[in-house]
N, C-alpha and C positions, 0 to 999 in steps of 0.2 A: 361060527358066524363072525360078523364084523367086529364084535367086542374083543375077541381074542386077537384079531389081527391089528387092533388098535394098540396092543401092548408091545408089539415088536418095534424097537427103535433102531434107526440107522444112526451111526455116529459120524459118517462122512457123507458129504453132499454128492448125490448122483444125478447128473442132468437128465438121465433117462427116467428117473423117478424123483422129481424135485421136491415132492411133499413127504417123502419117507424119512427125511432128516427131522427128527422130533426130539425136542429137549424134554427134561423131566421137571420143569418148573411147576410147582403147585403153590397156589396162594390160599391163605385162610381168610375168608370173609365172614366175620361174626360167627365162626364155628363151622362154616361150610367150606369144604376144600374144593378148589376149582383148578383143574390142570390148564396150563397154558403152553402147549407143545411148540407153538410157533413164535415164542418170545424172541427167538433169534432174528426173526424178520423185522423186528422193531429197529434194528441198527441199519440205517440206510446205506452206510459205507462199508458194512461187513462184507467180507469176500463171498460168503455163502449167499447173502442177499443179492449181491450183484449177479452171481451165477444163476440164482433162482429167477430173477427178472429176465435174464437172457433166455433161459429155458422156457419160461412162460410165453414170452413174446414169439419165440420160435413156433411153439405149439399153436398159438392164436393165429399167427401169420399163415401157417400152413393150412389151417381151416378156412380162414377168410379168403385165401387165394383160390379156393375151390368155388367161391360164389361168383357166378358169371354175370351177376347184375352190377357188380361194383363199378366197372368202367362206365357203363351207361348212367348209373346214378351219379357218379362224380361229374360227368359231363352235364347232366341236367341240373344238379345242385349248383355247380359253378355258374352255369348260364343264368339260373334263377337269382343268384346272389349278386350278379354283375349289373347292378343299377346304382345310380348315385343316391346315397343315403345321407341325410343331414339331421343335425340336432336342432334344438330350439335356439333362437337367437338370444343374446344377452348383451347389455350395454355396460361398459366399464370406462373409467377415466373421466377427466374434466377438461374443458377448454380445448386446446389444440390436440390434446391426447384422448379426447372422447372417441370411442370406437364401438362398433357393433361386432360381436364375435359369434361364431357357431362352428360346430364340429362337422366334418364332412368326410365321407369315404366315396371315392370315384366309382367304386364297384367292387374290385377285388383287392384293394390295398389291405395289407396285413393289419394296419392300425389307422384309426381315424386321425385326420389332419385338422388343426385349428386354423380357421379362416378369419380374416379381418376385413371390415368395411368402414370407411369414414362416415358414410351415410348408408341408409338401407337401399338406396338406388345405385350406389357406387359398385363398380366391379370388384368382387371379393379377391383378396390376395392371400397367399399362404403366409400365415404368421408362424406356425410351428409344425414341423413334420417329423413325428417320431419314427417313421419308416427309415429315416436316414441314420438312426442310431445303431441299427443292427441289420445286417444283410438278410438274416432269416426272419426278421420281423418280431423277434422275441423281447425287444425292449418296448415298454409302454409307459404312458403317463398315468400318474396316480392323483394325489391331491394337488390342486392348483389354486392360486389366488392372485388376482391383480391388486396392486397397491391402489389406494383411494384416488391418487392423482392419475393413475393409468400408466405411469412411467415404468413400472417394474412388474414382471410376472414371475412369481415363484411357482416351480413345478417339480413334483416328485417323479422320479424315473424308477421303474422297477424292471428287473430282469427275469425272464423265464417264468412269468406268472406268479412270482413270489409276492408276499405282502410287504416285504421290506422295500423302503423307498429311500433314494438319495435325492435331496432337494437342491436344485440349481435355480439361479435367478437370471432372467433374460431382461436386458435393457430394451424397452419397447422401441425407443427412437433409433438405436443402432442395429437392433436385431441380433446382437451378440450377447453371449452369457457373460456375467460378471465373474469375479474370482470366487464368489461364495459357493460353498459346498457343505451341505448339512446331512449327516449320515444317521443310520439306525432309526429312521422314522417309520412308524407303523401304527395303523389305526388312529391316524391323526388328521386334523384339519390344519389349515394355515391361516392365521388371522393377522393382518397388518395393522399397525398403528396408523391413524389417519394422516399423520405427517410423512408417511412412507419411509420413516427412519429404520424400521425393522419390523419383525413379526414374531408371533407366538406359535409354538408347535409342541407336539408331544413325542417323546422318544423313549427307547429302552436302552439299558447299558448294552455294550457290544457282547453278543453271546460268546461264552467261553468255549463251547464245543464246536465252534464253526471253523472248519479248515478252509482257508482262503485260497482262491485261485483267481488271479487278476486277469482281466482283459482290458483292452485299451479304449473302451467306449464308456459314455456316461452310465452311471450305475454299475461300477466296474468290478463286480465280483460274481463269477459264474456259479459259485457254490451256495450263495445266499438263498435260503428258502428250502434247502434240502435237509437242514438240521431239524431235530424234533424237540429240543428242550423247551420247557415252559418259558413264556415271556413274562418276566417279573420286574417290579420296580420301575414302572412308567413314571415319568415326571414331565412337567411343562417347563419349557425353556423359552427365553427371549433371545432372538438372533438379531444383532445389529448389522444392518446392511454394510457390506465391505469388510467385515471382520472375520477372522478364522473361527470355526466352530468351537475350538478350545476355549475361546473367550465368552461363549454363550453363557448367560446367567440363568440358573434354575430359579423359577419364580413360584412354582407350586409342586408339592409332592406330599405323599403321606407314607413315609417309609414303614410305618407300623401296619400298613395294608398293602403288601407287595403285589396282590392280584388285581387291585382296583384300577380302573381306567379313568384318565383325566383328559378333559378338553378345555381349551381356552378360546374365547371369542370376544372381539371388541364389539361393543354395541353400535347400532346404526348411527348414533350421534357422536361416536368416537370418544365418549367421556368415561365409560366403564369397561372393565374386563369381567366377563362372566366365566366362572369355572364350573364345569359340570363334572360330577363324580358318579361313576357307575361301578357296580360290583360284578356285573354280568351282562348278558344280552337282554335281560328282562327290561321292559319299558318303564323302569323306575330310576330316578337319579336325584342326587343332592344338587343344590344350587348355591354356590358361594359367589361373592362379588367383591370387587374393590374399585376405587377410582383409578383411572389410568395414571393420574399424577402420583398416586401412592406407589404404583408398580414402578414407575420411572425413578422415583426416589430410591426404592429398594435396589434397582439395577445400578443406579449411580453410586450407591454405597458398596457395590461389589457383590451384592446378593446375600449369600448366607443360606440358611435352611429353607425358608419359604416366606413369601410376602404375607403380611397380616391381611386376613380376609374376613368379610362379614358372612357368617354361616346362616344364610337366610332360610334354606331348607336343609336340615341336617338329619334326614332319615331316608330310608328307601321304601316309603309307603306308596309313592306315586311317581309319575313321570312329569317333567316340566320342560317344555321346549320353547326357548326364547324366540319371539317373533319380531318385536320392536319395542321402543320405549319413547315416552313423552316425558323428558326430565326423569324424575324418580319413579314415575308410573310405568311399570313394565307389563307388556302383554305376553302371556304364556299359553301355549296349547297344552292342555293337561288331561290326565285321566284320573285326577283326584276326585273321588266320589262320582266318576263319570266314565264307565268302561268304554263308552263310544266317543269319548273325548269332547271337550268344550274349550272355549277361549275365555280366559279370565285376565283381570288386571290385578297386580299387586304393587302397592307403593313400597319400594324397597327401604324407604326411611321409616316406614310404619307398617311392618309386614305381618301383623297379627291376622291370623286366618279369618277371624270374624269380619274383618274389614275388606276381604277380597271381593271383587265384583265380577259377575258373569257378563261377558260381552256377547258370546254365543252360548246360550245354555245347551245342555246335551239334547240331541234330537234322536229320532229313530235311526237316521243315517249316521255312519261313522265319519267324524271330521278327520280327513287325511292330511290336509295341508292348508296353511294360511300364509298369505303374502300381504305386506303393507306397501301401498304405492300412492301416487298422486299427492306427494308432499305430506303424507300422513293422513290424508282425508279418507282413503278407501282401503278396505280389507277385501282381498280376494280369497274365497273359500272353496276348497275342493272337498266335496262330500262323496261318500260311497255307500250305496245300498244294494244288497244282493250282488256284490262284486262288480257293480257298474258305477262309473264315476260321473259326477256333474260338477259344473263350475258356476259360482254365483258371486255377485258383487254386493258388498255391504258398505255402509259408512263406518267410520272408526268407532262409533258408539253402538254398532250392531244392527242398525236399521237396514232392511233389505232394499237394494236399489234395482237390480235386474239380474236375470240369468244370462250366462254367456252361452250362445248356441254352439252345440257340438254336432258334427256331421252325422253321427249314428250312435248306437249303443257301443260303448268302449271305454277307454281309459284316457285320462289326461297324462300324457307321457312325461311332460315336465312343465314347470311353472317358473317363470323368471321375471324379475322386475326389481327396480330399486325404489326405495322410499321416496327419493326426490323426483322421480320421473313421472310424467303424465302418460305413461304407456306401460304395458306389460306384455309378455310373450308366453305362449303356451303351445303345446303340441298335442295332437290327438292320434290315437291308434286303436285298431280293433283287430280281431283274429284274421280278417281278410283285408283290412285297410292298412296299407303300409305306413302311413304317417303323413299328417298335414301339419305345417308349422304356421302359426298365426301371430299377428300383432294386434293388440287391442288398444285403441286410442281412447283415452279417458276424457279428452276434450269433447269429442262428438259421440262418445259411447258406442263405438262401432268396431267390428272385428274385420281385419284385413288379412287375406291369405297371402303369406310370403312365399312358401315353397311347398311342393307336394312331392313325395317320393313316388316315382313311377316305375313299377316293376315290369321287367320284360315279359311280354306274353302272359299277363295276369289281368283277369277281369274279375273284380270282386263279385259281380253278379253270377258268376259260375258256381259260387259257393253259398252255403247257407249255414248260419249260426243260430242255434237255439239254446235256450236255457231250460233245464228240467229240474224238478225238486224230487228227490227220492228219499225213502225212509231208511235210516240206519238201524242197526240191531236193537238199539234202545228206543226206537221210535222218533228220534230227532230228524227233522227235515234238513237234507243237505243239498245245496245247489250244485249243479254240474253243467258246464258248457259243452255242447256237441257241435263240432264243425265238420262239414262234409260237402260232397258234391250236391248242388241243387237238384232236387227231383229224384235223387237216387233211392230206389226201392231197397229196403233192407229185409233180407229173408233169413236172418239168423246166421249168416256166414261172412259178414263184412270184417275185414282185417281192421282191428281196432287198437289204437294206441291210447292207453289210459295213463294219464299223467297226474301226479299229486305231489304235495310238499307237506303241509300240515305242521308248521312249527314256527316259533320265534315271532309270532304276530305278523308274519308275512302273508299278504293277500295275493291270490292269483287272479288278477284282473285281466281283461282281454289285451293281448299283445300280439304283434305281428311277427311271424317267422316265415321267411320265404321258403325255408327248407320244408316246413310242415305242409305247404301247398304242394310240394313235389310228392310227399308221401300220400296225400289225399288223392292227387291226380293219378299217379302211376301204380298205386296199389289199390285203387278204388277204396281208399281207406277212410276211416272215421277217427277223428281226434276227439278224445273226451278228457276234459279238465275238471277234476273233482275238487270242490272247495271244502275240504275236510277240516274237522276241528283241530285246533293247534295253530291254525292260521289267524289272521286278523280280520277276516271278512265281515264279522259282526262285532268287532271290538274285543276288548280284553276278556269278556266272559267266554267268547268263542275260543280265544287263545288258551285260557286256563282250563277249558273243558277237554283239552287235548294234550296236556303236558304232565310230567311227573307221574303220579299214581293214575292219572287219567289218560296216559299216552295210548293205551290200547284203544280208546275211543276212535282216534284218528285212523288206526289200522282197520277197525271194524267199519268205519265210514268208507274206506277205500275198497274193502272187500264187498261191501254192500253196493258200491258203484258198479263193480263187475257183475254182480248178481242182477242188478237192475237192467244192465245192457243185455244180459242173456234173456231175462224174463220178457223184456220188451221186444225180443226178436231182432235186435240189431246184430248180434254176434253170438259166438259160443266159445267155450274155454280153449278150443284148439286154434282160435283166431285172435286171442287177446294177448297183446304185449303190454307190460307195465313198465313205467319209466319214472325216475325221480333222481334228483341230485342232492348231495350233501345230506341234510336232514331227510330229504326225499329218498336218498340211497338207503338210509336206515329203514324207512317205510317199505321200500321194495324188498329189501333183504328179509325183513320180518314177515311180510305178507307171503313170500315164497315158502318160508318155514311153516307158517300157519295154514296156508291153503295152497299147497303145491299143485293141487288138482284144478285150480281155477284159471290158470294162465298157461299159455304155450311158451311164453318168452318173457324175459325180464332183463332190464338194463339199469342196474344200479350204478350211478355215476358219482365219483368222489364221495362215497358214502361214509357215514359214521357207523362202523360195524362192530367194534369192540366196546360195548357199553359199560364194561367194568373198568376200563383203563383210559377212556377218551380224555379225561380231565388231567392226565399227566403230560400231555404233549402240547407244545406251542400255546395257543389261546383256548384250548379245550375246556379249561376250568370255567370259562365264562358261560358255558352252556349248561352248567349244573342247574341254573334257574329253570331250564326247560326239562331236563332229564332226571335231576336228582343225582346222587353220587353213591356208588357202591361202598365207599369208605365211610360215609356219614352215619348210616344206621342200617340195622338189619332189614326193616321193611323196604327201604330204598334199594338195598342190594337185591333183595328177592324180586322186586318188581323189574329191575334192570336185567337180572340174570334170566328171567323168564322171557324177556323181549329181545335180548341181545342177538343180532344175527349170527355171530360166530359161535355162540354157545347153544344154539338150538337147531343145528343142521343134523337131522336124523333120517335114516331110511324111512320113506313114507309107507303108508298101508300097501299091502300086497297089490301088485299090478299098477300102482301109481308111480309116476316119476316126477322129478323136479322139472320146472320149465327150463328151456334152454336159457342159459345165463351168460351175458357178456358184461363183466365188471369193467368199468373204465376209471383210470386215475392218471395223475401226472407226477413225475419224480420231484418237482419243485412245489408241490402243494403243501404250503406251510399253514393252511387253515385247517383242513381235514387231512392230516398227514397220510401218505399212501400206505403206511403199515396197516391201516384198517382194511383196505382193499386186498392187500397182500395176504393177511392172515385169514380173511374171509374166503378168498379164492382157494388157498391151500386147504382150508377146512372142508369146503364144498367138495373139492376133487378127492380128498382123502376119505372123507366119511361116506361118500356115495359111490366109491369105485367098486365096491362089492355088490351093488344093487343091480340085479339082472334086468329090471325094467328100465334102468336109466340109460336110454339110448341118446338122449339129447345132450349137446355139448355144454360144458361148464368151463368158461374161458375168462381170461383177464387181458385187457388191452392197456399197456402202460406207456404213456406218452413221455418222451424225453423233452427237456427244456420247456415244460409246461406246468402250470399250477392248478389252482382251484377253478379257474375259468376266466377271471378278469385278465385282460391283456393278452389273451390267447390269439396268435396270428390267424387271420382268415384261412390261410392255406391248411393249417392244422385242424381248424374247426370243420372245414369241408370234408377232409379225409375221415375225421371221426364220425361225422353224420353219415357219410357214405357207408362206412362199415356197420354202423348201427342199423340203418335201414335195410341193408343187404341181409344182415343177420335176422332182423324181424321177418323179412320176406321169406327167407329159407325156413325159419322156425315155425312160421304159421302156414307154410306151404301155400303162399299167396303169389300168384303170377304178377310179375312186374310188366305193366303194359307199356310197350316201347313205341309210343307215337310222338 
């Protein structure tokens, strides 16, 4: 049987049998021995890894090239994406440097372009075009910040989808970059002093294991992001405009906590610097502060270890998000004793918890976002109930003024406005609504439509979106959005794309994808979005119900979604494709192992697949808050070992086969390093190759010069979606209607 064939080990890589090279690494976890035969795939630059990637892409390309729908789908996806897409407007600068800005993509540009207007009626001009940075569109912008005066624009540039950024500064008047160049920036904001003399940012030391290969464009290192070593020893620095990075002064660090993450931001009045301290992705943080004058004194003295700070919140019991301040009275959005979030004030000079005040007490809906505008008179609140968002206006002491009308059920895409302005901007989108951008005028309390994205050959009325609530295994009611063709009769055989995430407090609210409309139209498909536990749809309680020892709940919720769709005669297992990315890739991998009979097709994208070792690479340790750690304790190890996609691929029951699987990843993914997908694909192919029933393909698609998703050029995105949809069509035996 298959067990004996598992013990034969190859010692040399053979491209004809890429998974037969198996090492004899065995780890001991709290007394349990676990083999790791594909440990060698963890070295991204290893000669065998490079050959393995080549061999896998060859196998995948050979299969995909047999799918005759690919050319048609690429044509349809390209045409559908080819419309002008714009972001929300925002205002920056003062006096003659006051400008309105927004991001725009003409249609098929690889990266969005930053546009500028002197007034909202003026003809927009191009302010910054990242497409000019790289011919293949693989350079993108990351963190950005305008100085208070509007004269300077700091912008991070990343290459090939990596999280690493190099920060440059553009002089707004001349349109040219200054000589400033700030490197090794990652997971960082940029916050300027109000006199525009310099800014705060967070960085890591240069990685030791990174082999450099220069190119001649901004963000000039083509290897950055392909390394896997942990990011440790973040620190906050102050960069003075016009000086070399070598002279930047470290203002905040905690060397005794090498894995903690730090951010610095200057308050809306320019008087204070807030330092946030996080230990993970969990929505909890410490809050330290000091006066800007004290930081500048520290910088003038040449720095030293760290600036003296006031440790106002010095524990990880809750999360605090700074909104604005009125002198020493600070407004925070918090989940302190409020899993659905509330807005409070704390006087930082007298911060005793008994003296905190509620501005918005906790409600049934989750408080997602708060903006202070109108000279400090108004607070704009975005609330979410059952994964649908609403927008309301309140006074600064929490009295309700009015609701902001939204066109339909959907999401507030973004919310932008400055404390000093009598206006704010917001965008709206839904599953079939591409996006409308509004300006709200606080002087006459009215909303004005600025721009609407108009999709080629798309009528929202051709589609219908509904929300259902189904029962999970333990009886919990789970919301799910269903999007399909209006009036379509379902007779139990509709090709269904079931999507989920379920982690890190992230909520799946309605969003528009032109690609999904192509799937719905040409496969007569149904899109199902399950709001499973682990997400933030109902606040922190919902998140905590689907993490660590409760992680299985989210998987149960997802499997129950498929069962509901079958029971309600929408579809059947031979027509269901499941899809998720990152934490959602873990979801898809685990569900294939637990219920291979329930789906015909699975697309795990950039997934976390080795749950015993995820915390050892790049920023993986920050996810221990959601997953636990195999090294921490035996119960945590046992829980992860039982769920881990690569550790649970076993031949299913007699006559059952795994779904057709297309794993996707990118060689510069330094968030979820590609070794997860590599080891998972190798394990799938090796462990199931002796299974007679396994006729469906098990493939991996590895993109070059691409990362976790952010900054991916349009051209690469379209080709990936084309391959995924063609694969789904073939795996579910669904005809692609070519009209």
